[in-house]
C-alpha positions in Angstrom: -14.6 -9.8 -10.3 -13.7 -6.9 -8.0 -10.7 -7.3 -5.7 -12.3 -4.9 -3.2 -16.0 -4.8 -2.6 -17.5 -2.6 0.2 -21.2 -2.1 0.7 -22.6 0.1 3.4 -19.4 -0.2 5.4 -18.8 1.8 8.6 -15.2 2.2 10.0 -14.4 3.4 13.5 -11.1 3.9 15.3 -10.5 4.7 18.9 -14.2 4.5 19.5 -14.9 7.3 17.0 -16.7 6.7 13.7 -14.5 8.0 10.9 -16.3 6.7 7.8 -20.0 5.5 7.5 -22.1 3.8 4.9 -19.4 3.7 2.3 -19.7 1.8 -1.0 -16.8 1.2 -3.4 -15.1 -1.4 -5.4 -11.7 -1.8 -7.0 -11.1 -4.0 -10.0 -7.9 -6.1 -10.7 -5.1 -4.0 -12.1 -6.5 -0.6 -11.0 -4.3 2.1 -9.5 -6.5 4.0 -6.9 -5.6 7.0 -4.8 -7.2 7.7 -1.5 -7.1 11.4 -0.5 -8.5 13.5 2.3 -7.5 15.7 5.2 -5.7 14.3 8.2 -8.1 12.3 10.3 -10.6 11.8 7.4 -10.2 8.0 7.4 -7.6 7.3 4.7 -5.3 5.3 6.9 -8.2 3.7 8.8 -9.5 2.4 5.5 -6.1 0.9 4.6 -5.9 -0.7 8.0 -9.2 -2.4 7.3 -7.7 -3.9 4.1 -4.7 -5.5 5.8 -6.6 -6.6 8.9 -5.4 -4.2 11.5 -8.9 -2.9 12.0 -12.3 -4.5 11.5 -15.4 -2.7 10.0 -18.0 -1.9 12.6 -20.8 -2.4 10.1 -21.7 -3.5 6.5 -20.2 -6.0 4.1 -16.4 -5.7 3.3 -14.7 -8.2 1.0 -11.1 -8.1 -0.1 -9.4 -10.8 -2.1 -12.3 -13.1 -1.2 -11.9 -12.5 2.5 -14.9 -11.3 4.5 -13.1 -8.5 6.5 -16.1 -8.1 8.9 -15.7 -11.7 10.1 -11.9 -12.0 9.6 -10.4 -14.2 12.3 -6.9 -13.7 13.6 -5.5 -16.9 12.0 -6.8 -15.7 8.6 -5.1 -12.3 8.9 -1.6 -13.7 8.1 -3.0 -15.6 5.1 -4.5 -12.3 3.8 -1.3 -10.3 4.4 0.7 -12.8 2.3 -1.4 -11.8 -0.6 -0.7 -8.1 -0.3 2.4 -5.9 -0.1 2.3 -3.0 2.3 4.5 0.2 1.9 4.6 2.8 4.7 5.7 6.4 4.7 8.6 5.8 7.2 10.1 2.7 5.3 10.1 0.5 8.5 13.4 -1.2 7.5 15.3 -3.0 10.2 18.2 -0.7 10.9 20.5 -3.3 12.4 20.8 -5.4 9.3 21.7 -4.9 5.7 19.2 -4.8 2.8 19.6 -8.5 1.9 18.9 -9.5 5.6 15.9 -7.2 5.7 14.4 -9.0 2.7 15.6 -12.5 3.8 13.9 -12.0 7.1 10.5 -11.4 5.4 10.9 -14.5 3.2 11.8 -16.7 6.1 8.9 -15.4 8.1 6.5 -16.3 5.3 7.7 -19.9 4.9 10.7 -19.7 2.5 13.4 -22.2 3.5 15.9 -22.9 0.7 18.8 -20.4 0.8 19.3 -20.6 -3.0 15.6 -19.7 -3.7 15.7 -16.9 -1.1 18.9 -15.4 -2.7 17.4 -15.6 -6.1 14.1 -13.9 -5.0 16.0 -11.1 -3.1 18.1 -10.4 -6.2 15.1 -10.5 -8.4 13.1 -7.9 -6.5 16.1 -5.6 -6.0 16.5 -5.7 -9.8 12.8 -4.8 -10.2 13.3 -1.6 -8.1 16.5 -0.7 -9.9 18.8 -1.4 -6.9 20.7 -4.5 -8.0 23.9 -3.5 -6.0 22.2 -2.6 -2.7 22.1 -6.0 -1.0 25.1 -5.5 1.2 24.3 -1.9 2.2 22.9 -0.8 5.5 19.7 1.3 5.5 21.6 4.4 6.8 23.8 4.2 3.7 20.9 4.7 1.4 19.0 7.9 0.5 15.3 8.2 1.4 14.3 7.3 -2.1 16.5 4.2 -2.1 15.1 3.1 1.3 11.6 3.4 -0.1 12.6 1.4 -3.1 13.8 -1.3 -0.7 10.5 -1.1 1.1 8.7 -1.6 -2.3 11.0 -4.5 -3.0 10.0 -6.0 0.3 6.3 -5.6 -0.6 6.9 -7.4 -3.8 8.7 -10.5 -2.3 5.8 -12.8 -2.2 4.4 -11.6 -5.6 1.2 -10.1 -4.1 -1.9 -9.3 -6.0 -2.3 -5.9 -4.3 0.1 -3.2 -3.1 -1.3 -1.1 -0.3 0.7 2.1 0.2 0.2 4.6 3.0 1.7 8.0 2.1 4.8 6.3 0.5 6.2 9.6 -0.8 5.4 11.7 2.3 9.0 12.0 3.4 10.5 12.4 0.0 11.5 15.5 -2.1 9.7 16.2 -5.4 12.3 14.6 -7.6 12.5 11.5 -5.6 8.7 11.4 -5.4 8.6 11.4 -9.2 10.9 8.4 -9.4 9.0 6.4 -6.8 5.7 7.2 -8.5 7.1 6.1 -11.9 8.2 2.8 -10.2 4.7 2.2 -8.7 3.0 2.9 -12.0 5.4 0.5 -13.7 4.5 -2.1 -11.1 0.8 -1.4 -11.8 1.3 -1.9 -15.5 2.6 -5.4 -14.8 -0.9 -6.2 -13.5 -0.7 -5.4 -9.8 -3.6 -3.5 -8.1 -2.3 -0.5 -6.2 -4.3 1.4 -3.5 -2.4 4.4 -2.3 -3.2 7.0 0.4 -1.7 10.4 -0.2 -2.1 14.1 0.5 0.1 15.3 -2.4 -2.5 16.5 -4.9 0.1 18.0 -7.3 1.6 14.5 -7.6 -1.8 13.1 -8.4 -2.1 15.6 -11.3 1.3 14.6 -12.5 0.5 10.9 -12.3 -3.3 10.8 -12.8 -5.4 7.9 -11.9 -8.8 7.1 -10.3 -9.1 9.1 -7.0 -11.4 8.5 -4.0 -11.8 11.2 -1.4 -12.6 10.7 2.3 -14.7 13.7 3.3 -17.3 14.4 6.0 -17.4 10.7 6.9 -18.1 9.6 3.4 -16.1 8.2 0.4 -16.6 9.7 -3.1 -15.0 9.5 -6.5 -13.3 12.7 -7.4 -12.8 14.2 -10.9 -9.2 15.2 -11.3 -10.4 18.3 -13.2 -12.6 19.4 -10.4 -10.5 21.9 -8.4 -13.1 22.5 -5.8 -13.4 18.8 -5.0 -9.7 18.7 -4.3 -9.6 21.9 -2.2 -12.7 21.1 -0.1 
């Protein structure tokens, strides 16, 4: 059964329609890129998925939630089932890595200190930062900060990772290491939906690609140079 199922969905932001009558689905375990020019609707589509925006028309289902009729009290429930990774990391700069991750666990209902400590160490190991717990964000490189952000997204063992330009602020070498990590996470069974404008990276790490263009959403063949350039 599809994790994402959109039929005839329209998405608006700021009173302006950005995507209309879109149809697509995502199956469990898929790694899906969203591409398109700035303002084409990539980020708006992701915001629909984590409940920051509502569709203005059509049927939109995600993790068995009807996004068109999603009530505020259900948004937190939905977000506990997904991990969100942003371009600018969004780490709390006044506390160390451990406290950043502890804060999220406590906010989502974890209470026992021993279980919190175990889970924090577990996710830091998953992102290859086992010794970073006591470091402040400013002591980390951009790539390391993004790894911490990915660790934060993994804390509650979500079914889906939603990533909005997660490599946008990183150099090519660091981008490669972050993408290798995301693909490794995907191979463990997570579904990953990632917005990006880095087409060369997609060619290096190929996977299913959807393009927002002219208010529509379409599957793009990686070998179709014209589709990428349009």
